[in-house]
N, C-alpha and C positions, 0 to 999 in steps of 0.2 A: 121566799121559802115556802115549800109545799108540805112541810113535815106535819102540818095539822091534819092532813088527809089520812084515812086508814091505809095501812100498808097495801092491801090488795088493790085499792083504788089508785093509789100513787103508782104502784107497779104497772097497772094497765095504762095509765096516762103516760108514764115515761116510756113504756114500750112503743106506744103510738108515736110519741114525739121523736124517739130515736130512729124509728123506721122512716117516718116522714122526712127527717133531716137527712138520712142516708139517700133516700130517693131524690131529694132536692139537689144534693151535691153531685149525685151520679150523672145527672143530665148534662152539665157542662163537661164532665169527664168523658162521657160518651162522644161528645162533639169533638173533643181534642183527640180521642183515640182514632176517630175517623180521619182527622188531619194527619195523624202519625202514620196511619196505614198508607196514605197517599203521598207522604213526603218523599221526594226523589233522592235526598241526600241524608247521610248520617247526621250531619250538623243540624238539619231541620228536625230529624227524629229525636235528637238529644234535647232540643229546645222544647219539643212536645212533651218529652218525658219529664223535664223540669216543671212544665206547667201542670201536668197531671199530678206530680208530687205536691206542688203548691196547693192545688185544689183539695187533695187528700188531707193535707195538713190543716186546711181550713175546715174540713169536715171534723177532724179530730179536735180542733179548738172549739168548734161549736158544740160538740158533745161534752167537752169539759165545761163550757159555759152553762149548758143545760143542767149538769150535775151540781154546779155551784149555785144555780138558781133554785133548784129543787131540794137539795139535801143540805144537811148541816154536818158535813164531814170535816174532821180536823186533819189537815194535811201537814206532814212534816217531810219536806223534800230537801235533800242535801246534794247539790251538784258541784262538780269540780269547776275551778276557774278555767277560762279560756276555751270553752266550747264554741265551735264555729259552725255556721250553717252551710259553709262551702267545703266542709271536710268530708272524709270518708272514715267511718268508724265501724268496728266490729263490736257488737253489743251482746253480752251474755247476761242472763237473769235467771233467778229461780222462778218456778212456776207452780202456782197453787190453785188458780181459778181463772175462768175466762175474763174476770175483771182486770187481770194483769195488763191486758192490752190497753184498756181505757186509762188505767193508772199510769202506764208509761207515756201515753199521749198527753195526759194532764201534767205529769212531772216535767217532761222535756219541752212541751209547747213548741215554740219556733226556735229554740236555742240550738238545735241540731237538725240534720236532715231527716226527712220522713223515713220511718222504718220500712224495711223490706224483710220478709222472713220466708223460710221454706214451707211449702204447702204440699199436701197430698194431691196427686194429679186429679183425683175425683172432684176436688173442690172447685175446679174451673167451671163446673156446671151449676154452682150455687147461683140462684137468681140474683140479679142486680150486681152482687159483689164479684162474681166470677170474672166478667169482662173487665171490671175495674182492676182487679189483681193482675190480670194479664197486661192491661195497659201500663201498670206500674212496674212491669218486668219482674214480678215475683217468680222465683224458680218453682216450677211444679215438678215434684219428685215422684217417680214411680218405684215403689219399694219392691224388692224381690227377696223372698225367703231363701234360707240356706239351701233347701232342697231344690228350689227352682234354679239357683245358680249352679249347683252341682250337676244338674242335668244339662244346663246350657252355660258353660263357663264364659261365653262371650258377653254375658250380662254383667259380669264382674267389672266394677269400675264405672258402670253407666251413670251412677249418681254423681261421681266426680266429674264426668263429662258434662252432665246437666248443670252442675254448679259452675264449672269453668265457663260455659257458654253464657250463663246468666250474668256472671260477674264481668264478662267482657262488655256487656251493655252498660255497666256502671263505671267503665274506665274513665269517662269524661264528664260524669255528673256526680254531685254530692249524694251520699247515701249512708244510711245506718243499717247494717245488716244484723238483724236480731236473731239470736239463737238461744232457745230454751234448752240448755244442755241436758236436762233430765229426760227430755223427750216426751214427757207426759206430766200431768198435774200431780203434785205431791198429795198423798194421803198416808195416814199412819199404817193402813193395811198394806199399801204398796211398799212402804218402807220395810215392814216386817217380811213381806214376801221376797224382797230383794236381799234381805239381810244387809241393808245399807249401814255403813259404819258411821253415818252422820245422824244427828238427832233430828234435824229439821229439813233434811234434803234427801232426795234419792241419789243413786249413783249417777254421776255424769257420763254422758256419751260423747267421746271426743272426736268421733269420725267426721261429722258434719263441720265441727269447729276447725279441724285440720284441713278439710277440703276448702273451706272459705279462706283460710289463711294462705293456702297455696295458690288459690285462684286470684285473690286480690293482691297478694304480695306486699311489697314495701310502699304501695300507694296508701295503705291504711295509716291513719294518723295515730290511732291508739286503740286499745281495748277499753271499752266502758263496762265495768263490772257493776251490775245493778243488783241490789238486794232489796226485795220487797217484803215488808212485814205488815201483817194485820194483827194488831195487839189483841183484839177480841176474837181472833181466829178467822181463817179464810171462809168466805161465804159465797153462795152461788150468785150467778148473774141476776136471777130473779130477786134475791135478797138485796142486791145492790140497787136495782130499780125500785124496790119497795122501801128504800131508805133505811135499811137495817145495817149498813156499814157505817161505823161511827168514826173510825180513825185509821189512817194509812200512813206508813212510814216508807219513804224511798231514799235509799242511801246509794250514791253513785261515786265510784272512784275511777280515775283514769290511770291505766297501767301501760307500761311499755311492753310491747310484744317482742320476745327474743327473736332476733333476726334469723337465727338458724331455722325457725319454724316456717319461714317463707320458702324454703327449699328442701324438698324431701317428699318421699312417697309414704303416706300413712298405710296404704294397702300392701305394699310390697317390701318395705324396709322395717323389719322388726325392731331395730334399735331406735330408729326415728319414732316409731309408734310408741315405744316404751318411754322416750323422753317427753313426748307430748302428753301421754297419759299421766305421767308423774307430775308434770307442771299443772295440769288441770286438776289433779287430785289435791295438790297443795292449795290451789285457788279455791276449791270447794271446801276444804277444811277451814280455811280462813273465813269463808262466807258463813259456814255453820256457826263458828264462834261469834261472828258479827251479829247474826240473827239472835243468838243467845243474849248478847250484850244489849241489843236494841229492845228486846222483850223485857229484860231486867230494868232498863231505864224507863220503859213505859209502865212499869208497875205490875207486870204480869208474872 
């Protein structure tokens, strides 16, 4: 435990250790990426992808070990029975802080496949991590505004095509596709701006969720609905590194995805879009109530 250190000192030390740990794990990942680029068959590329994912999971576990070593965080993690490392899951979670990623890595460990999630195209240029994300087959999305699409209708549906191509790469490998349905981190100000009907959540965006369902289809084992709660309130990544996060609750439930959602066009079929939106709205209303229950149980 390093909690005896002053917060700024602990934060600086942990920043160095996290960066050093990331650089250390990225070196073997880069080597495997080179092998993946040279692999003459899809089978060999799939094996390389599995190895890269295993290395990334090792990085995640070592980050979790560092947090356990340095901090005195009280973890309450509730996972469903029967999680498999060889399965394919769609994972949705509420989003409050960058700490959510480390929280998910800590909560799931090696009980499920390593997470993939959608990234803005510009992030491929992030030093060290950009090539790693590429090697992990993360979908890099190029967002187009409404005005741009109106001027060039051919761009409509480009995100769906990107999603479909990315998910084709997951066809024969275990994967957990993570989607923060709110699209951004929750704050009370954003909630008021959106006029969100939920107390603890922003309005969910169902488009990416529907695209992933359509692209992955019935290969998906289930939907893992993750609720993350910080009883003392969500804090920044710096606060996490400085040891100011005291308690974290992660509640996960496994849900069956309605088979009708595997077939349909969210972009062009208004009735299909209405059904998906209604199902996600019900899911979000239940999550909002669950957050309220967990906060009450935690004494907040």
